[in-house]
All heavy atoms as an XYZ file, in Angstrom:
927
protein
N       0.857     -1.178      0.000
C       0.000      0.000      0.000
C       0.897      1.233      0.000
O       1.786      1.357      0.818
C      -0.891     -0.029      1.239
C      -1.682      1.235      1.433
S      -2.789      1.207      2.848
C      -4.235      0.534      2.092
N       0.625      2.119     -0.925
C       1.367      3.371     -1.011
C       0.484      4.494     -0.487
O      -0.590      4.734     -1.022
C       1.771      3.659     -2.471
O       2.509      2.556     -2.960
C       2.590      4.922     -2.558
N       0.947      5.150      0.550
C       0.199      6.250      1.162
C       0.973      7.539      0.949
O       2.180      7.590      1.168
C       0.024      6.022      2.681
C      -0.742      4.737      2.973
C      -0.634      7.225      3.347
C      -2.213      4.790      2.649
N       0.266      8.573      0.524
C       0.836      9.910      0.436
C       0.031     10.801      1.374
O      -1.196     10.756      1.368
C       0.725     10.485     -0.980
C       1.682      9.910     -1.975
C       1.489     10.580     -3.326
O       0.407     10.565     -3.880
N       2.544     11.172     -3.835
N       0.737     11.590      2.164
C       0.078     12.546      3.047
C       0.543     13.941      2.639
O       1.714     14.274      2.776
C       0.412     12.287      4.524
C      -0.024     10.877      4.928
C      -0.256     13.345      5.413
C       0.373     10.488      6.339
N      -0.392     14.708      2.109
C      -0.113     16.092      1.736
C      -0.594     16.953      2.893
O      -1.765     16.907      3.257
C      -0.869     16.482      0.459
C      -0.456     15.712     -0.748
C      -1.077     14.522     -1.078
C       0.564     16.167     -1.563
C      -0.698     13.801     -2.197
C       0.959     15.460     -2.683
C       0.326     14.273     -2.995
N       0.317     17.725      3.478
C      -0.077     18.529      4.619
C       0.811     19.737      4.810
O       1.681     20.034      4.001
N       0.537     20.409      5.900
C       1.305     21.595      6.282
C       2.043     21.270      7.570
O       1.483     20.625      8.461
C       0.360     22.786      6.486
C      -0.417     23.140      5.231
C      -1.494     24.167      5.504
C      -2.330     24.384      4.249
N      -3.574     25.078      4.518
N       3.276     21.722      7.689
C       4.116     21.365      8.837
C       3.509     21.801     10.167
O       3.731     21.150     11.183
C       5.513     21.951      8.680
O       5.446     23.358      8.590
N       2.711     22.843     10.187
C       2.124     23.326     11.441
C       0.678     22.867     11.637
O       0.011     23.326     12.564
C       2.200     24.847     11.508
C       3.634     25.337     11.578
C       3.713     26.823     11.704
C       5.183     27.235     11.750
N       5.356     28.651     11.835
N       0.215     21.960     10.802
C      -1.162     21.478     10.876
C      -1.254     20.302     11.854
O      -0.615     19.273     11.660
C      -1.642     21.062      9.490
S      -3.263     20.264      9.481
N      -2.049     20.464     12.889
C      -2.204     19.434     13.913
C      -2.781     18.152     13.320
O      -2.341     17.051     13.651
C      -3.094     19.982     15.035
C      -3.216     19.067     16.209
C      -2.108     18.743     16.976
C      -4.437     18.524     16.546
C      -2.224     17.895     18.075
C      -4.557     17.672     17.633
C      -3.456     17.363     18.396
N      -3.783     18.260     12.443
C      -4.387     17.070     11.839
C      -3.407     16.324     10.937
O      -3.460     15.101     10.840
C      -5.654     17.437     11.059
C      -6.841     17.697     11.981
O      -6.774     17.309     13.176
O      -7.832     18.288     11.519
N      -2.513     17.042     10.282
C      -1.488     16.390      9.461
C      -0.575     15.551     10.351
O      -0.265     14.399     10.027
C      -0.660     17.433      8.680
O      -1.530     18.141      7.784
C       0.450     16.777      7.891
N      -0.177     16.092     11.474
C       0.682     15.358     12.415
C      -0.043     14.123     12.953
O       0.550     13.053     13.102
C       1.126     16.270     13.550
C       2.093     17.341     13.091
C       2.452     18.290     14.205
C       3.348     19.388     13.655
N       3.687     20.397     14.631
N      -1.347     14.256     13.226
C      -2.121     13.114     13.718
C      -2.224     12.031     12.637
O      -2.147     10.843     12.946
C      -3.520     13.551     14.161
C      -3.507     14.343     15.429
C      -4.872     14.590     16.074
C      -6.058     14.736     15.192
N      -7.289     15.119     15.884
N      -2.384     12.430     11.387
C      -2.457     11.456     10.290
C      -1.134     10.700     10.163
O      -1.125      9.467     10.016
C      -2.791     12.163      8.978
N      -0.025     11.412     10.230
C       1.278     10.763     10.143
C       1.464      9.789     11.308
O       1.942      8.671     11.119
C       2.392     11.810     10.134
C       2.428     12.614      8.846
C       3.422     13.766      8.859
O       3.964     14.096      9.952
O       3.653     14.341      7.781
N       1.055     10.199     12.497
C       1.174      9.322     13.668
C       0.308      8.076     13.507
O       0.708      6.973     13.873
C       0.790     10.087     14.931
C       1.018      9.282     16.199
C       0.729     10.073     17.444
N      -0.289     11.054     17.115
C      -0.430     12.254     17.668
N       0.352     12.631     18.589
N      -1.362     13.084     17.300
N      -0.904      8.221     12.940
C      -1.796      7.087     12.706
C      -1.076      5.999     11.912
O      -1.108      4.827     12.279
C      -3.058      7.550     11.962
C      -3.970      6.426     11.555
C      -4.967      5.993     12.401
C      -3.821      5.794     10.325
C      -5.807      4.947     12.036
C      -4.647      4.749      9.952
C      -5.651      4.322     10.811
N      -0.446      6.377     10.816
C       0.217      5.395      9.963
C       1.517      4.875     10.596
O       1.830      3.690     10.473
C       0.438      5.957      8.558
C      -0.849      6.106      7.791
C      -1.432      7.351      7.611
C      -1.500      4.998      7.274
C      -2.635      7.486      6.936
C      -2.709      5.117      6.600
C      -3.279      6.364      6.422
N       2.255      5.740     11.276
C       3.482      5.307     11.958
C       3.173      4.240     12.995
O       3.867      3.228     13.092
C       4.162      6.487     12.665
C       5.071      7.279     11.790
C       5.746      8.383     12.616
C       6.370      9.411     11.711
N       6.821     10.595     12.444
N       2.123      4.468     13.790
C       1.759      3.527     14.852
C       1.373      2.164     14.298
O       1.478      1.161     14.998
C       0.593      4.082     15.683
C       0.998      5.229     16.579
C      -0.181      5.893     17.279
O      -1.355      5.567     16.952
O       0.071      6.745     18.146
N       0.935      2.102     13.075
C       0.526      0.846     12.453
C       1.609      0.263     11.544
O       1.383     -0.718     10.848
C      -0.780      1.056     11.685
C      -1.940      1.210     12.656
C      -3.108      1.953     12.076
N      -4.167      2.091     13.078
C      -4.169      2.990     14.059
N      -3.164      3.837     14.188
N      -5.167      3.054     14.915
N       2.762      0.905     11.534
C       3.884      0.403     10.746
C       3.690      0.527      9.247
O       4.271     -0.234      8.470
N       2.865      1.482      8.830
C       2.594      1.692      7.400
C       3.506      2.799      6.894
O       3.514      3.905      7.441
C       1.114      2.068      7.162
C       0.857      2.346      5.699
C       0.196      0.974      7.679
N       4.267      2.472      5.862
C       5.149      3.483      5.284
C       4.318      4.485      4.485
O       3.327      4.114      3.854
C       6.173      2.816      4.383
C       7.150      1.967      5.181
C       8.138      1.282      4.321
N       8.796      2.253      3.440
C       9.634      1.919      2.496
N       9.926      0.661      2.273
N      10.205      2.838      1.739
N       4.739      5.727      4.530
C       4.028      6.770      3.788
C       5.023      7.806      3.317
O       6.123      7.924      3.845
C       2.941      7.425      4.665
C       3.462      8.073      5.915
C       3.873      9.398      5.904
C       3.541      7.361      7.099
C       4.360     10.003      7.056
C       4.023      7.955      8.257
C       4.434      9.274      8.239
N       4.584      8.549      2.315
C       5.363      9.673      1.803
C       4.680     10.938      2.296
O       3.484     11.129      2.059
C       5.403      9.652      0.278
C       6.098     10.851     -0.309
C       5.909     10.947     -1.822
O       5.076     10.285     -2.400
N       6.696     11.809     -2.433
N       5.422     11.777      2.981
C       4.880     13.028      3.484
C       5.307     14.154      2.551
O       6.485     14.280      2.230
C       5.410     13.273      4.901
O       4.809     14.408      5.441
N       4.343     14.958      2.112
C       4.626     16.058      1.191
C       4.200     17.369      1.840
O       3.044     17.517      2.244
C       3.874     15.867     -0.150
C       4.144     17.024     -1.095
C       4.226     14.538     -0.795
N       5.142     18.295      1.953
C       4.850     19.623      2.499
C       4.113     20.415      1.416
O       4.714     20.877      0.444
C       6.152     20.305      2.912
C       5.932     21.643      3.591
O       4.771     21.987      3.892
O       6.925     22.351      3.821
N       2.820     20.530      1.584
C       1.969     21.135      0.557
C       2.340     22.568      0.197
O       2.468     22.887     -0.987
C       0.511     21.046      1.009
C      -0.574     21.124     -0.031
C      -0.346     20.151     -1.175
C      -1.916     20.851      0.596
N       2.563     23.468      1.164
C       2.930     24.839      0.787
C       4.259     24.910      0.029
O       4.438     25.761     -0.839
C       3.029     25.576      2.116
C       2.227     24.775      3.067
C       2.340     23.347      2.601
N       5.159     24.005      0.338
C       6.485     24.052     -0.279
C       6.522     23.381     -1.654
O       7.112     23.903     -2.590
C       7.479     23.380      0.653
C       8.899     23.514      0.202
C       9.827     23.024      1.272
N      11.200     23.283      0.890
C      12.228     22.833      1.543
N      12.053     22.124      2.633
N      13.444     23.105      1.144
N       5.897     22.200     -1.758
C       5.999     21.423     -2.995
C       4.711     21.359     -3.807
O       4.742     21.039     -4.984
C       6.463     19.994     -2.686
C       7.825     19.953     -2.058
C       7.980     19.670     -0.712
C       8.958     20.236     -2.804
C       9.236     19.650     -0.122
C      10.214     20.222     -2.222
C      10.345     19.922     -0.880
O      11.578     19.906     -0.302
N       3.585     21.631     -3.185
C       2.312     21.572     -3.892
C       1.961     20.160     -4.318
O       2.520     19.181     -3.834
N       1.024     20.066     -5.246
C       0.592     18.781     -5.802
C       0.749     18.857     -7.307
O       0.577     19.922     -7.895
C      -0.888     18.516     -5.501
C      -1.209     18.257     -4.069
S      -2.990     17.994     -3.827
C      -3.094     16.240     -4.035
N       1.017     17.726     -7.912
C       1.062     17.699     -9.370
C      -0.375     17.721     -9.886
O      -1.322     17.437     -9.149
C       1.781     16.441     -9.866
O       0.956     15.306     -9.662
N      -0.527     18.041    -11.144
C      -1.860     18.057    -11.759
C      -2.514     16.678    -11.648
O      -3.695     16.548    -11.342
C      -1.767     18.496    -13.219
C      -3.125     18.576    -13.907
C      -3.006     19.106    -15.322
N      -2.489     20.460    -15.361
C      -3.210     21.556    -15.151
N      -4.489     21.459    -14.894
N      -2.659     22.746    -15.214
N      -1.725     15.622    -11.872
C      -2.262     14.267    -11.799
C      -2.740     13.905    -10.403
O      -3.808     13.305    -10.245
N      -1.952     14.266     -9.388
C      -2.341     13.984     -8.004
C      -3.607     14.757     -7.641
O      -4.537     14.202     -7.055
C      -1.208     14.370     -7.051
C       0.000     13.472     -7.151
C       1.253     14.069     -6.533
O       1.336     15.305     -6.356
O       2.159     13.280     -6.230
N      -3.634     16.022     -8.009
C      -4.798     16.853     -7.707
C      -6.045     16.303     -8.399
O      -7.120     16.231     -7.809
C      -4.541     18.304     -8.127
C      -5.646     19.300     -7.785
C      -5.759     19.473     -6.275
C      -5.375     20.642     -8.426
N      -5.889     15.864     -9.634
C      -7.025     15.315    -10.388
C      -7.550     14.038     -9.738
O      -8.763     13.845     -9.626
C      -6.614     15.047    -11.847
O      -6.207     16.292    -12.431
C      -7.756     14.457    -12.652
N      -6.647     13.156     -9.290
C      -7.090     11.910     -8.647
C      -7.846     12.198     -7.359
O      -8.877     11.581     -7.082
C      -5.898     10.998     -8.374
C      -5.408     10.320     -9.625
C      -4.307      9.340     -9.340
C      -3.882      8.717    -10.670
N      -2.830      7.731    -10.505
N      -7.361     13.137     -6.572
C      -8.054     13.484     -5.329
C      -9.394     14.143     -5.654
O     -10.410     13.830     -5.035
C      -7.176     14.401     -4.438
C      -7.947     14.875     -3.220
C      -5.907     13.678     -4.017
N      -9.402     15.017     -6.642
C     -10.652     15.693     -7.049
C     -11.683     14.672     -7.521
O     -12.856     14.757     -7.170
C     -10.361     16.700     -8.158
C     -11.594     17.404     -8.704
C     -11.265     18.359     -9.824
C     -10.786     17.710    -11.058
N     -11.763     17.227    -12.007
N     -11.243     13.673     -8.288
C     -12.165     12.644     -8.772
C     -12.718     11.800     -7.631
O     -13.862     11.361     -7.681
C     -11.476     11.744     -9.800
C     -11.192     12.475    -11.095
O     -11.752     13.534    -11.362
N     -10.297     11.924    -11.896
N     -11.907     11.578     -6.604
C     -12.345     10.767     -5.472
C     -13.280     11.523     -4.531
O     -14.211     10.943     -3.979
C     -11.131     10.253     -4.695
N     -13.039     12.821     -4.355
C     -13.751     13.575     -3.313
C     -14.629     14.709     -3.811
O     -15.536     15.139     -3.113
C     -12.738     14.183     -2.337
C     -11.814     13.214     -1.633
C     -10.726     13.972     -0.904
C     -12.605     12.368     -0.670
N     -14.307     15.238     -4.964
C     -14.975     16.447     -5.430
C     -14.178     17.668     -5.028
O     -13.490     17.663     -4.002
N     -14.249     18.691     -5.836
C     -13.439     19.896     -5.630
C     -13.819     20.657     -4.363
O     -12.953     21.138     -3.638
C     -13.570     20.801     -6.859
C     -12.505     21.843     -7.077
C     -11.117     21.218     -7.096
C     -12.744     22.587     -8.363
N     -15.103     20.740     -4.076
C     -15.556     21.519     -2.915
C     -14.996     20.960     -1.604
O     -14.651     21.719     -0.699
C     -17.084     21.563     -2.849
C     -17.720     22.371     -3.953
C     -17.235     23.817     -3.979
O     -17.179     24.466     -2.917
O     -16.908     24.296     -5.070
N     -14.898     19.643     -1.491
C     -14.384     19.015     -0.268
C     -12.922     19.354     -0.036
O     -12.443     19.335      1.101
C     -14.564     17.503     -0.347
N     -12.205     19.676     -1.092
C     -10.771     19.951     -0.996
C     -10.461     21.380     -0.570
O      -9.373     21.647     -0.080
C     -10.101     19.671     -2.347
C     -10.205     18.233     -2.781
S      -9.636     17.994     -4.467
C      -7.928     18.459     -4.326
N     -11.393     22.289     -0.762
C     -11.146     23.703     -0.472
C     -11.181     23.988      1.023
O     -12.044     23.498      1.741
C     -12.188     24.579     -1.166
C     -12.149     24.592     -2.687
C     -13.340     25.373     -3.231
C     -10.854     25.192     -3.183
N     -10.236     24.787      1.487
C     -10.163     25.184      2.891
C     -10.921     26.491      3.078
O     -10.460     27.548      2.631
C      -8.700     25.357      3.311
C      -8.536     25.684      4.777
O      -9.561     25.830      5.478
O      -7.382     25.793      5.220
N     -12.079     26.446      3.745
C     -12.860     27.680      3.916
C     -12.153     28.731      4.778
O     -12.535     29.894      4.767
C     -14.154     27.205      4.577
C     -13.894     25.828      5.046
C     -12.725     25.289      4.319
N     -11.097     28.330      5.505
C     -10.354     29.274      6.336
C      -9.242     29.978      5.558
O      -8.628     30.907      6.065
C      -9.742     28.550      7.536
C     -10.773     27.954      8.462
C     -10.099     27.153      9.548
C     -11.116     26.341     10.320
N     -10.490     25.279     11.087
N      -8.975     29.527      4.338
C      -7.901     30.124      3.536
C      -8.274     31.551      3.139
O      -9.441     31.866      2.887
C      -7.636     29.290      2.295
N      -7.257     32.375      3.066
C      -7.463     33.805      2.769
C      -8.182     34.025      1.438
O      -9.082     34.852      1.347
C      -6.097     34.498      2.769
C      -6.171     35.994      2.608
C      -4.809     36.628      2.682
C      -4.180     36.562      1.313
N      -2.949     37.302      1.160
N      -7.791     33.289      0.400
C      -8.379     33.483     -0.934
C      -9.555     32.557     -1.223
O      -9.969     32.420     -2.370
C      -7.301     33.285     -2.010
C      -6.296     34.420     -2.020
O      -6.619     35.503     -1.501
O      -5.182     34.222     -2.544
N     -10.114     31.919     -0.197
C     -11.234     30.993     -0.401
C     -12.394     31.629     -1.170
O     -12.884     31.038     -2.132
C     -11.708     30.443      0.944
C     -12.944     29.597      0.855
C     -12.882     28.301      0.346
C     -14.182     30.077      1.275
C     -14.012     27.518      0.266
C     -15.318     29.297      1.197
C     -15.237     28.021      0.695
O     -16.358     27.242      0.614
N     -12.845     32.839     -0.791
C     -13.972     33.429     -1.538
C     -13.670     33.605     -3.030
O     -14.534     33.407     -3.872
C     -14.187     34.784     -0.870
C     -13.605     34.633      0.491
C     -12.447     33.684      0.325
N     -12.428     33.940     -3.360
C     -12.041     34.112     -4.755
C     -12.200     32.808     -5.525
O     -12.806     32.773     -6.596
C     -10.589     34.597     -4.836
C      -9.960     34.611     -6.222
C     -10.561     35.738     -7.039
C      -8.464     34.742     -6.121
N     -11.676     31.727     -4.978
C     -11.742     30.431     -5.660
C     -13.179     29.945     -5.743
O     -13.599     29.392     -6.754
C     -10.871     29.378     -4.928
C     -11.050     28.006     -5.524
C      -9.418     29.785     -4.968
N     -13.917     30.146     -4.685
C     -15.313     29.690     -4.629
C     -16.125     30.241     -5.798
O     -16.998     29.552     -6.320
C     -15.917     30.142     -3.302
C     -17.263     29.608     -3.026
C     -17.174     28.346     -2.226
C     -18.551     27.921     -1.805
N     -18.949     26.663     -2.302
N     -15.805     31.452     -6.229
C     -16.613     32.086     -7.261
C     -15.953     32.158     -8.632
O     -16.453     32.837     -9.516
C     -17.066     33.475     -6.781
C     -17.962     33.331     -5.582
C     -17.503     33.634     -4.312
C     -19.248     32.814     -5.710
C     -18.305     33.455     -3.195
C     -20.056     32.633     -4.603
C     -19.589     32.952     -3.357
O     -20.389     32.759     -2.259
N     -14.852     31.440     -8.804
C     -14.253     31.351    -10.145
C     -15.190     30.561    -11.045
O     -15.814     29.590    -10.611
C     -12.896     30.649    -10.091
C     -11.722     31.458     -9.577
C     -10.489     30.578     -9.438
C     -11.413     32.616    -10.501
N     -15.282     30.980    -12.270
C     -16.158     30.288    -13.220
C     -15.451     29.045    -13.748
O     -14.329     29.112    -14.216
C     -16.527     31.225    -14.364
N     -16.082     27.941    -13.641
C     -15.554     26.717    -14.226
C     -14.586     25.967    -13.324
O     -13.795     26.561    -12.600
N     -14.700     24.653    -13.393
C     -13.858     23.795    -12.557
C     -12.390     23.891    -12.948
O     -11.516     23.856    -12.092
C     -14.349     22.352    -12.665
C     -13.748     21.463    -11.623
C     -14.430     20.124    -11.544
O     -15.512     20.040    -10.945
O     -13.849     19.162    -12.085
N     -12.104     24.026    -14.228
C     -10.700     24.090    -14.671
C     -10.002     25.332    -14.119
O      -8.840     25.281    -13.733
C     -10.617     24.057    -16.198
C      -9.213     23.873    -16.729
C      -8.499     22.639    -16.182
O      -9.113     21.587    -16.021
O      -7.279     22.749    -15.922
N     -10.708     26.450    -14.030
C     -10.128     27.672    -13.453
C      -9.820     27.468    -11.974
O      -8.794     27.929    -11.471
C     -11.089     28.849    -13.634
N     -10.691     26.745    -11.274
C     -10.461     26.455     -9.858
C      -9.243     25.543     -9.692
O      -8.421     25.761     -8.803
C     -11.696     25.816     -9.244
C     -12.864     26.774     -9.121
C     -14.088     26.098     -8.551
C     -15.248     27.075     -8.493
N     -16.469     26.484     -7.980
N      -9.133     24.536    -10.543
C      -7.994     23.616    -10.482
C      -6.695     24.386    -10.711
O      -5.708     24.189     -9.986
C      -8.154     22.466    -11.500
C      -6.860     21.692    -11.672
C      -9.284     21.541    -11.075
N      -6.684     25.267    -11.690
C      -5.483     26.072    -11.962
C      -5.102     26.909    -10.744
O      -3.927     27.015    -10.395
C      -5.705     26.983    -13.176
C      -5.753     26.265    -14.498
C      -4.493     25.468    -14.801
O      -3.377     25.950    -14.507
O      -4.624     24.354    -15.319
N      -6.103     27.501    -10.086
C      -5.837     28.320     -8.900
C      -5.276     27.463     -7.767
O      -4.358     27.888     -7.054
C      -7.129     29.032     -8.456
C      -6.900     30.071     -7.398
C      -6.064     31.218     -7.923
C      -5.917     32.318     -6.916
N      -4.972     33.337     -7.322
N      -5.778     26.239     -7.605
C      -5.270     25.343     -6.561
C      -3.843     24.890     -6.855
O      -3.040     24.720     -5.944
C      -6.188     24.130     -6.409
C      -7.567     24.421     -5.833
C      -8.432     23.172     -5.860
C      -7.470     24.975     -4.432
N      -3.528     24.698     -8.129
C      -2.158     24.331     -8.500
C      -1.199     25.485     -8.222
O      -0.077     25.285     -7.776
C      -2.088     23.915     -9.969
C      -2.719     22.559    -10.304
C      -2.814     22.373    -11.813
C      -1.944     21.424     -9.653
N      -1.654     26.706     -8.471
C      -0.855     27.911     -8.204
C      -0.679     28.163     -6.718
O       0.377     28.599     -6.277
C      -1.583     29.164     -8.739
C      -1.439     29.479    -10.164
C      -2.337     30.678    -10.514
O      -2.554     31.579     -9.666
O      -2.836     30.698    -11.639
N      -1.741     27.934     -5.953
C      -1.757     28.301     -4.542
C      -2.273     27.123     -3.694
O      -3.442     27.086     -3.319
C      -2.649     29.527     -4.351
C      -2.578     30.079     -2.954
O      -1.902     29.535     -2.092
N      -3.294     31.152     -2.713
N      -1.398     26.137     -3.385
C      -1.839     24.957     -2.646
C      -2.283     25.249     -1.213
O      -2.886     24.398     -0.573
C      -0.622     24.033     -2.668
C       0.527     24.861     -3.076
C      -0.003     26.059     -3.785
N      -2.042     26.457     -0.708
C      -2.497     26.778      0.648
C      -4.027     26.874      0.713
O      -4.598     26.953      1.798
C      -1.870     28.078      1.140
O      -2.332     29.167      0.388
N      -4.684     26.847     -0.443
C      -6.147     26.864     -0.489
C      -6.755     25.489     -0.214
O      -7.970     25.360     -0.079
C      -6.619     27.348     -1.865
C      -6.330     28.809     -2.171
C      -6.463     29.079     -3.658
C      -7.273     29.690     -1.381
N      -5.911     24.460     -0.133
C      -6.390     23.099      0.086
C      -6.489     22.787      1.573
O      -5.626     23.170      2.356
C      -5.442     22.099     -0.580
C      -5.379     22.161     -2.097
C      -4.173     21.388     -2.610
C      -6.660     21.612     -2.697
N      -7.542     22.065      1.947
C      -7.674     21.566      3.322
C      -6.646     20.467      3.540
O      -6.336     19.713      2.618
C      -9.067     20.958      3.533
C     -10.070     21.917      4.063
C     -11.412     21.282      4.317
N     -11.335     20.215      5.306
C     -12.206     19.206      5.356
N     -13.166     19.097      4.480
N     -12.083     18.294      6.288
N      -6.159     20.355      4.754
C      -5.174     19.319      5.049
C      -5.598     18.521      6.270
O      -6.385     19.018      7.071
C      -3.789     19.944      5.303
O      -3.877     20.892      6.347
C      -3.216     20.573      4.062
N      -5.091     17.303      6.405
C      -4.242     16.612      5.451
C      -5.058     15.991      4.324
O      -6.224     15.662      4.503
C      -3.601     15.504      6.300
C      -4.649     15.189      7.319
C      -5.326     16.509      7.628
N      -4.416     15.859      3.188
C      -4.978     15.080      2.096
C      -4.202     13.766      2.101
O      -2.985     13.767      1.959
C      -4.822     15.791      0.743
C      -5.611     17.102      0.732
C      -5.262     14.875     -0.401
C      -5.363     17.974     -0.473
N      -4.901     12.680      2.322
C      -4.273     11.360      2.371
C      -4.764     10.589      1.153
O      -5.960     10.483      0.922
C      -4.615     10.615      3.676
C      -3.963      9.239      3.699
C      -4.186     11.431      4.883
N      -3.803     10.064      0.398
C      -4.131      9.398     -0.858
C      -3.498      8.018     -0.904
O      -2.366      7.821     -0.506
C      -3.624     10.239     -2.020
C      -4.082      9.774     -3.375
C      -3.700     10.779     -4.430
N      -2.347     10.599     -4.892
C      -1.995      9.784     -5.882
N      -2.880      9.069     -6.505
N      -0.735      9.691     -6.243
N      -4.275      7.069     -1.383
C      -3.789      5.711     -1.627
C      -4.367      5.280     -2.967
O      -5.536      4.907     -3.049
C      -4.244      4.766     -0.520
O      -3.853      3.435     -0.820
N      -3.566      5.382     -4.008
C      -4.054      5.048     -5.354
C      -5.170      5.981     -5.767
O      -5.009      7.196     -5.776
N      -6.339      5.403     -6.065
C      -7.493      6.198     -6.496
C      -8.325      6.697     -5.320
O      -9.234      7.491     -5.493
C      -8.386      5.372     -7.433
C      -7.690      4.866     -8.685
C      -7.228      5.987     -9.599
O      -7.977      6.965     -9.778
O      -6.107      5.882    -10.126
N      -8.031      6.206     -4.115
C      -8.798      6.590     -2.925
C      -8.127      7.785     -2.249
O      -6.904      7.909     -2.276
C      -8.871      5.422     -1.943
C      -9.548      4.191     -2.513
C      -9.531      3.050     -1.537
C      -8.157      2.400     -1.574
N      -8.046      1.144     -0.876
N      -8.944      8.629     -1.620
C      -8.386      9.800     -0.945
C      -9.338     10.277      0.145
O     -10.540     10.018      0.090
C      -8.140     10.924     -1.948
N      -8.750     10.963      1.124
C      -9.540     11.629      2.157
C      -8.973     13.033      2.360
O      -7.815     13.291      2.041
C      -9.472     10.898      3.512
O      -8.123     10.862      3.973
C     -10.041      9.498      3.433
N      -9.809     13.903      2.895
C      -9.372     15.241      3.281
C      -9.739     15.405      4.744
O     -10.840     15.070      5.153
C     -10.065     16.335      2.436
C      -9.723     17.714      2.954
C      -9.676     16.214      0.986
N      -8.786     15.896      5.536
C      -9.009     16.024      6.966
C      -8.610     14.741      7.679
O      -8.151     13.780      7.060
N      -8.783     14.735      8.963
C      -8.421     13.577      9.785
C      -9.535     12.551      9.693
O     -10.655     12.806     10.126
C      -8.182     14.025     11.228
C      -7.695     12.925     12.126
C      -6.447     12.356     11.934
C      -8.479     12.450     13.172
C      -5.986     11.345     12.757
C      -8.026     11.445     14.007
C      -6.783     10.897     13.790
O      -6.332      9.891     14.605
N      -9.263     11.389      9.093
C     -10.294     10.372      8.843
C      -9.794      8.967      9.189
O      -9.680      8.109      8.312
C     -10.731     10.448      7.384
N      -9.504      8.695     10.461
C      -8.947      7.392     10.824
C      -9.862      6.207     10.517
O      -9.378      5.111     10.209
C      -8.675      7.516     12.323
C      -9.551      8.618     12.795
C      -9.685      9.552     11.626
N     -11.183      6.415     10.559
C     -12.114      5.315     10.257
C     -11.920      4.824      8.826
O     -11.910      3.622      8.565
C     -13.581      5.741     10.422
C     -13.912      6.689     11.542
C     -13.502      8.140     11.290
O     -13.706      8.701     10.199
O     -12.930      8.718     12.221
N     -11.778      5.760      7.914
C     -11.592      5.417      6.503
C     -10.239      4.726      6.305
O     -10.143      3.721      5.611
C     -11.702      6.672      5.606
C     -11.427      6.345      4.153
C     -13.061      7.322      5.768
N      -9.212      5.247      6.946
C      -7.873      4.675      6.794
C      -7.824      3.255      7.350
O      -7.163      2.386      6.791
C      -6.819      5.547      7.469
C      -6.826      6.962      6.993
C      -7.208      7.421      5.762
C      -6.458      8.119      7.740
N      -7.091      8.794      5.699
C      -6.632      9.248      6.897
C      -5.995      8.312      9.029
C      -6.355     10.543      7.317
C      -5.718      9.602      9.454
C      -5.901     10.694      8.590
N      -8.552      2.999      8.443
C      -8.623      1.636      8.997
C      -9.235      0.689      7.974
O      -8.773     -0.439      7.802
C      -9.442      1.624     10.290
C      -8.709      2.183     11.474
C      -9.603      2.191     12.710
C      -8.928      2.924     13.849
N      -9.817      3.143     14.993
N     -10.278      1.145      7.276
C     -10.902      0.323      6.230
C      -9.903      0.016      5.118
O      -9.843     -1.107      4.623
C     -12.133      1.021      5.644
C     -13.299      1.090      6.584
C     -14.457      1.888      6.004
O     -14.355      2.481      4.929
N     -15.566      1.916      6.717
N      -9.119      1.022      4.710
C      -8.106      0.799      3.680
C      -7.132     -0.289      4.113
O      -6.797     -1.179      3.343
C      -7.313      2.071      3.405
C      -8.054      3.192      2.763
C      -9.350      3.207      2.317
C      -7.541      4.496      2.493
N      -9.660      4.436      1.792
C      -8.568      5.239      1.883
C      -6.313      5.099      2.704
C      -8.401      6.565      1.486
C      -6.132      6.420      2.312
C      -7.178      7.133      1.712
N      -6.669     -0.209      5.375
C      -5.696     -1.170      5.891
C      -6.300     -2.572      5.977
O      -5.644     -3.562      5.674
C      -5.157     -0.719      7.243
C      -4.367      0.589      7.233
C      -3.992      1.008      8.650
C      -3.130      0.481      6.370
N      -7.572     -2.656      6.387
C      -8.254     -3.957      6.451
C      -8.393     -4.560      5.067
O      -8.179     -5.753      4.882
C      -9.624     -3.802      7.110
C      -9.550     -3.520      8.595
C     -10.888     -3.100      9.198
O     -11.921     -3.119      8.474
O     -10.898     -2.746     10.382
N      -8.761     -3.747      4.074
C      -8.890     -4.239      2.701
C      -7.546     -4.725      2.174
O      -7.473     -5.716      1.461
C      -9.459     -3.161      1.786
C     -10.896     -2.846      2.037
C     -11.400     -1.629      1.267
O     -10.619     -0.934      0.620
N     -12.676     -1.354      1.354
N      -6.480     -4.018      2.523
C      -5.148     -4.380      2.072
C      -4.702     -5.701      2.683
O      -3.994     -6.481      2.054
C      -4.160     -3.265      2.446
C      -2.756     -3.473      1.968
C      -2.593     -3.278      0.472
O      -3.453     -2.653     -0.171
O      -1.576     -3.765     -0.049
N      -5.123     -5.958      3.934
C      -4.723     -7.177      4.649
C      -5.375     -8.422      4.082
O      -4.880     -9.529      4.254
C      -5.037     -7.028      6.130
N      -6.503     -8.263      3.404
C      -7.229     -9.428      2.859
C      -6.532    -10.044      1.692
O      -5.853     -9.543      0.933
C      -8.634     -9.017      2.430
C      -9.493     -8.650      3.593
C     -10.864     -8.286      3.120
N     -11.544     -7.574      4.196
C     -12.531     -6.730      4.013
N     -12.970     -6.475      2.821
N     -13.095     -6.149      5.018
């Protein structure tokens, strides 16, 4: 199982997500979202799994701007330019993804992997 955790270094939920996987001995790749962002492919996979609205951080400074951009492609471009608009952590495993702290979902992923 390949796990990617996209987060912010000062985000408490990102730290909790990393601890969740560490405690279970699951290797993961941690990506500092403000520093490295997400590739178009990664962003598209998460968007397809969750929807664009679930990914937006309503506490972000430019949230109102993105919310009212016309068209999904314009919103995606803005998120690629400014990854601080994304809610964290974003945890991805292949085509599956979560936004925020979601240990129940991650437990299901691990159980499915064990079968």
